[in-house]
C-alpha positions in Angstrom: -2.5 -31.3 5.2 -1.2 -34.6 6.5 -3.2 -36.7 9.0 -2.0 -37.1 12.6 -1.0 -40.4 14.1 -4.1 -42.5 14.8 -5.3 -42.9 18.4 -6.0 -46.5 17.6 -5.7 -48.7 14.5 -6.2 -52.3 13.5 -6.7 -54.1 10.2 -10.2 -52.6 9.7 -10.6 -49.6 12.1 -8.8 -46.2 12.5 -9.6 -43.7 15.2 -8.4 -40.1 15.3 -8.6 -38.1 18.5 -9.2 -34.7 17.0 -11.7 -32.1 15.8 -13.5 -33.7 12.8 -13.3 -30.5 10.7 -9.5 -30.7 10.8 -9.4 -34.4 9.7 -12.1 -34.9 7.1 -10.5 -32.8 4.3 -7.4 -35.0 4.4 -9.0 -38.4 4.4 -9.5 -38.9 0.7 -12.5 -40.7 -0.6 -14.5 -43.1 1.6 -17.6 -45.0 0.7 -20.3 -43.8 3.1 -20.8 -41.8 6.3 -22.9 -42.9 9.2 -23.1 -40.7 12.3 -25.3 -39.6 15.2 -24.0 -36.1 16.1 -24.5 -34.2 19.3 -28.1 -33.1 19.5 -27.6 -29.7 21.3 -30.4 -30.6 23.8 -28.9 -29.7 27.2 -30.6 -26.7 28.5 -28.1 -24.1 29.8 -30.2 -23.7 33.0 -29.7 -27.3 34.0 -26.6 -28.7 35.7 -24.1 -29.3 32.9 -23.9 -32.9 31.8 -26.6 -34.2 34.1 -30.2 -35.2 33.7 -32.9 -37.3 35.5 -33.8 -40.5 33.9 -36.2 -42.9 35.7 -35.4 -41.2 39.0 -31.6 -41.5 38.7 -28.8 -39.2 37.7 -26.5 -40.0 34.9 -24.1 -38.3 32.5 -26.0 -36.7 29.6 -23.6 -34.2 28.1 -21.6 -35.1 25.0 -18.0 -34.8 26.3 -15.8 -32.5 24.2 -18.7 -30.6 22.7 -20.7 -27.8 24.2 -24.3 -29.2 24.0 -26.1 -25.9 24.7 -24.8 -23.9 21.8 -27.0 -21.1 20.4 -29.2 -22.9 17.9 -28.0 -20.9 14.8 -24.3 -21.7 15.7 -25.2 -25.4 16.2 -26.9 -25.6 12.8 -24.1 -23.8 11.0 -21.6 -26.3 12.6 -23.7 -29.3 11.7 -23.9 -28.1 8.1 -20.2 -27.5 7.8 -19.3 -30.9 9.1 -21.8 -32.9 7.0 -21.0 -30.9 3.8 -17.4 -32.0 4.4 -18.6 -35.6 4.8 -20.6 -35.3 1.5 -17.4 -34.0 -0.2 -15.4 -37.2 0.7 -18.3 -39.8 0.5 -18.8 -41.7 -2.7 -22.3 -42.7 -1.5 -24.8 -41.9 1.1 -24.3 -39.8 4.2 -26.5 -41.2 6.9 -27.4 -38.9 9.9 -29.3 -40.1 13.0 -31.1 -37.1 14.6 -34.4 -36.2 16.1 -36.9 -33.4 16.5 -35.7 -31.1 19.4 -37.6 -28.5 21.3 -35.8 -25.2 21.4 -37.2 -21.8 22.3 -40.7 -23.3 22.7 -40.8 -24.8 19.2 -39.9 -28.0 17.6 -36.9 -28.1 15.3 -37.0 -30.9 12.8 -33.8 -32.5 11.6 -34.5 -31.3 8.0 -34.3 -27.7 9.3 -30.8 -28.4 10.4 -29.9 -30.4 7.2 -32.0 -28.7 4.5 -30.9 -31.0 1.6 -32.7 -33.4 -0.7 -32.7 -36.8 0.9 -32.5 -40.3 -0.6 -34.0 -42.3 2.3 -35.9 -41.7 5.5 -36.0 -44.1 8.4 -38.1 -43.7 11.5 -36.5 -45.3 14.6 -39.3 -46.4 17.0 -37.5 -46.4 20.3 -40.4 -48.4 21.9 -40.6 -46.0 24.8 -39.8 -42.5 26.1 -38.0 -40.9 29.0 -39.6 -37.5 28.5 -43.0 -38.0 30.2 -43.6 -34.6 31.8 -43.1 -32.1 28.9 -46.8 -31.2 28.4 -46.8 -32.9 25.0 -47.1 -36.4 23.7 -44.0 -38.2 24.8 -41.5 -38.4 22.0 -40.6 -42.0 21.2 -39.0 -41.9 17.8 -35.9 -40.5 16.0 -35.0 -40.3 12.3 -32.2 -41.6 10.1 -31.8 -39.6 6.9 -29.7 -40.7 4.0 -28.4 -37.7 1.9 -26.9 -38.0 -1.6 -27.2 -41.1 -3.8 -26.0 -44.6 -3.3 -22.9 -45.8 -5.3 -23.8 -49.3 -4.0 -27.0 -50.8 -2.9 -27.7 -54.4 -1.7 -31.1 -55.2 -3.2 -31.6 -58.0 -0.7 -32.3 -55.3 1.8 -35.3 -53.9 -0.1 -37.8 -55.8 1.9 -36.9 -53.9 5.1 -39.7 -51.5 6.1 -38.8 -47.8 6.8 -40.0 -47.9 10.5 -37.6 -49.8 12.7 -38.7 -50.9 16.2 -35.4 -51.3 18.1 -34.7 -50.8 21.8 -32.2 -48.1 22.7 -28.7 -49.3 23.6 -28.3 -49.4 27.4 -25.2 -51.5 27.9 -22.4 -49.1 27.0 -21.0 -47.6 30.2 -19.3 -44.2 29.9 -21.5 -42.8 27.1 -24.9 -41.2 27.8 -26.7 -41.9 24.5 -25.2 -44.6 22.3 -27.5 -45.6 19.4 -28.2 -49.3 18.7 -25.6 -51.2 16.6 -28.5 -52.7 14.6 -29.4 -49.3 13.1 -25.9 -48.5 11.8 -25.4 -52.1 10.7 -28.5 -52.1 8.5 -27.6 -48.9 6.8 -24.0 -49.9 6.3 -24.9 -53.4 5.0 -27.3 -51.9 2.5 -25.3 -49.0 1.1 -21.5 -49.8 1.6 -19.8 -52.5 -0.4 -18.1 -55.4 1.4 -14.6 -54.2 2.2 -15.6 -50.5 1.8 -15.0 -47.8 4.3 -17.5 -46.0 6.6 -16.8 -42.6 8.2 -18.2 -41.4 11.5 -17.1 -37.8 12.3 -18.7 -38.0 15.8 -17.6 -41.4 16.8 -18.6 -41.4 20.5 -18.4 -44.9 21.9 -17.6 -46.4 18.5 -21.0 -48.0 17.7 -20.7 -47.2 13.9 -17.3 -48.8 13.9 -18.5 -51.9 15.7 -21.4 -52.2 13.2 -19.0 -51.8 10.3 -16.8 -54.6 11.6 -19.8 -56.9 12.0 -20.7 -56.2 8.4 -17.2 -56.8 7.0 -16.5 -53.2 6.3 -13.6 -50.9 7.3 -14.2 -47.7 9.3 -12.7 -44.3 10.2 -13.9 -42.7 13.4 -13.1 -39.2 14.6 -13.7 -38.1 18.2 -12.6 -35.0 20.1 -12.9 -36.7 23.5 -10.0 -38.8 24.5 -12.3 -40.6 27.0 -14.6 -41.7 24.2 -11.7 -42.7 22.0 -10.5 -45.1 24.7 -14.0 -46.4 25.2 -14.3 -47.1 21.4 -10.9 -48.6 21.2 -11.7 -51.0 24.0 -14.9 -52.1 22.3 -13.0 -52.7 19.0 -10.3 -54.7 20.8 -12.9 -57.1 22.0 -14.1 -60.0 19.8 -17.1 -58.7 17.8 -19.8 -61.3 17.9 -22.6 -61.3 15.3 -25.7 -59.9 17.0 -29.3 -61.0 16.4 -31.0 -58.6 14.0 -33.8 -56.6 15.7 -37.3 -57.0 14.3 -37.9 -54.4 11.5 
């Protein structure tokens, strides 16, 4: 199956506006995957795509994906997509996810992705917006690396496995972009210079920005045309080296 024309392309980045399951099998081999997929956390009883945060309303739904799927359907979908990613990745498949509370119980990411992992990172968000759930306020997420590295930068070995990094708040048009620093650390450590990073749920393009900063190429797939345009605009801008957050 041939690939469609890219939505956006430059010397280091390629964006496809499509369903990732239709694109990944035709990509050929890439070096690593880094992605933060939809979390399936929007309760169907709430107004779709809206939530309260610090007493204001803002978009919260992941455009293009139903974010209140039956849990078993969501988990099957996630496994299908990331098994495809494993099939085309030479090295590690990194997934940013969190413990979610569905049907009155916590669902850990390793229930969704029940595979042996190579690396576990705890992202300390240094705060929480969920302060009224009758439980300790969740203030962390995880990044799991599945598979084995085909490349590893040993100068990164001194980084600890708990990363205190503020959430990204400066990307207008996307409800929950993760910090560039998280993707950049994983990419810099496990993808060779000039290698290619895949993000099957590209969103606002954070993985691709991080790859560009680290001197790597990237392929992003996104079903929402709005997010494709948002990511393309970010990539068109001059990418400046950011200050690394404190480990």
